[in-house]
LUMROZA-937844 format. One line per 8 residues: number of its first residue (from 1); for each residue x, y, z of C-alpha. Coordinates in steps of 0.05 Angstrom, whole numbers. Layout:
N
NUM	X:Y:Z  ...
//
This chain:
281
1	5:0:2  30:68:-17  32:121:38  -12:176:27  41:241:24  -2:282:-6  -13:355:8  -91:368:2
9	-106:449:-13  -178:461:-53  -146:530:-65  -77:556:-96  -30:583:-45  -65:655:-15  -4:691:-56  -24:652:-113
17	-105:662:-103  -95:731:-96  -80:735:-167  -124:693:-202  -197:701:-194  -214:630:-221  -231:564:-178  -165:527:-179
25	-161:459:-144  -89:429:-116  -61:372:-96  11:375:-78  59:328:-45  82:327:21  156:321:10  180:368:-53
33	150:354:-123  200:298:-150  181:325:-221  217:398:-248  135:425:-280  69:422:-252  3:392:-288  -55:442:-306
41	-114:404:-323  -165:429:-363  -232:407:-362  -284:396:-415  -353:427:-436  -411:426:-382  -353:404:-327  -318:434:-283
49	-245:426:-234  -284:375:-196  -283:323:-244  -202:318:-240  -213:328:-164  -236:258:-141  -183:214:-172  -124:243:-231
57	-103:304:-174  -85:251:-115  -62:195:-164  -7:250:-193  5:284:-123  22:209:-89  68:206:-152  114:268:-140
65	72:325:-192  39:386:-167  -25:377:-202  -77:427:-210  -146:441:-239  -181:495:-265  -254:516:-277  -260:564:-336
73	-294:626:-337  -371:607:-317  -363:540:-293  -351:500:-235  -339:553:-169  -304:607:-224  -350:675:-229  -380:681:-294
81	-437:638:-287  -493:697:-304  -455:709:-373  -441:649:-402  -465:646:-465  -413:717:-480  -355:668:-463  -317:635:-523
89	-248:606:-529  -213:665:-531  -243:680:-454  -224:607:-437  -150:613:-469  -150:679:-433  -166:634:-367  -109:590:-376
97	-65:653:-382  -83:682:-322  -72:604:-283  -8:590:-319  12:664:-282  -3:636:-209  44:579:-223  127:575:-203
105	139:543:-274  114:534:-340  58:475:-335  48:411:-371  -14:423:-401  -74:362:-402  -135:370:-441  -195:335:-438
113	-258:343:-496  -267:422:-497  -204:431:-452  -168:402:-501  -186:447:-561  -169:510:-510  -105:480:-499  -88:481:-573
121	-110:547:-580  -72:572:-521  -13:540:-569  -24:596:-628  3:645:-576  39:614:-523  88:553:-502  87:491:-456
129	138:440:-431  90:385:-454  12:373:-472  -33:321:-464  -93:319:-508  -153:265:-475  -211:251:-516  -196:326:-555
137	-245:365:-595  -196:355:-664  -172:421:-692  -228:407:-754  -273:427:-701  -336:392:-666  -375:371:-743  -357:313:-744
145	-376:291:-675  -442:323:-691  -454:279:-749  -429:219:-719  -478:218:-664  -532:242:-705  -527:181:-738  -509:122:-699
153	-547:152:-632  -602:197:-665  -638:199:-585  -572:220:-552  -566:270:-609  -633:301:-591  -618:298:-510  -546:333:-529
161	-578:395:-557  -628:398:-512  -564:409:-466  -536:451:-511  -597:503:-492  -602:494:-423  -640:437:-398  -615:395:-348
169	-588:328:-365  -626:255:-351  -577:215:-316  -590:154:-361  -569:197:-437  -510:222:-381  -487:149:-375  -497:129:-436
177	-449:194:-469  -397:195:-425  -391:122:-394  -381:49:-424  -358:19:-374  -412:-1:-317  -416:66:-265  -457:61:-197
185	-520:87:-186  -484:139:-136  -433:162:-176  -480:172:-230  -517:216:-195  -456:245:-160  -434:272:-229  -504:286:-250
193	-516:349:-200  -439:374:-215  -458:388:-287  -480:449:-320  -497:484:-389  -443:505:-438  -430:574:-471  -470:573:-538
201	-417:614:-564  -362:568:-538  -394:514:-574  -396:549:-644  -331:573:-638  -316:503:-637  -361:477:-686  -336:533:-743
209	-324:601:-720  -251:602:-676  -220:532:-693  -138:530:-687  -97:541:-734  -48:488:-735  3:520:-764  16:570:-715
217	-3:519:-672  67:514:-621  90:442:-621  102:410:-552  112:337:-548  47:313:-547  10:247:-522  -55:252:-560
225	-111:199:-526  -178:174:-536  -218:120:-522  -260:58:-557  -327:69:-541  -327:140:-538  -391:167:-568  -377:234:-560
233	-304:242:-597  -292:181:-635  -227:137:-652  -229:166:-706  -230:235:-685  -185:227:-645  -139:207:-703  -146:271:-743
241	-120:308:-685  -61:262:-678  -54:270:-748  -51:347:-758  0:335:-699  51:292:-727  42:235:-674  10:173:-666
249	-58:167:-624  -69:117:-572  -136:91:-567  -161:55:-487  -203:-9:-493  -260:-12:-460  -280:64:-442  -308:112:-464
257	-305:194:-464  -297:208:-389  -231:176:-386  -215:203:-317  -278:176:-285  -287:103:-315  -273:56:-274  -211:43:-320
265	-180:107:-301  -123:86:-279  -97:57:-340  -90:132:-375  -64:166:-304  -15:105:-315  6:122:-386  6:200:-380
273	60:190:-320  97:152:-358  100:185:-421  120:245:-380  169:220:-346  211:193:-409  203:263:-428  247:276:-369
281	199:323:-336
//
């Protein structure tokens, strides 16, 4: 049994917090970190920093990483919920710029779904020591995801559009969209209560209006991950992202979209940890 050596912090240090209006959840090793760079986790649409808190943050802290997760504007406990529909990708990128400025060293960026698109847009204007894209929206945008869901699961397509319009997701729809492996009713209810509407502007940005210019994206060492049974970002779309940046895609078998919350989440964490360590970070 690994000895628990985590310093729990639900926000950044007082000095850093005074510089940042956003919610940042951190888990730090009790002893000095074994790795030179911190990790910053960026959530996907409809979520917040909470999706990393339960599993990924303590797991990486146990392995000597300073692990942080930010709630983008209008998400989680960050300000901006009242004006959510005015927020686009540019605001979310500004959130990452603001968060990075509070950290003691440039962080490794790990983006899931919409968070992966935000990371790509961030790299148009700034560098990063390494990047992990998990089930990321590809640089070609959300249109392929929408079409795929429409043809393979039309009822889920209708439900997702209802959520986009501000309606609450049904627990069963959320299970089908996000998970492949069995999930307990208790956990499903907990997650269901935490999900929220997403900015229409951000969704349009990711569909047509503010897609990454891959020729301008900083070429950091990049790991591109996907899930075999992802209904939102299919393995084919993961391959599109990997091909755009000239790296091989890696697809986890028997997993769905919510890779950090699925029962098999630890194999994803292990792969990220091994890859980052191999980069010498």
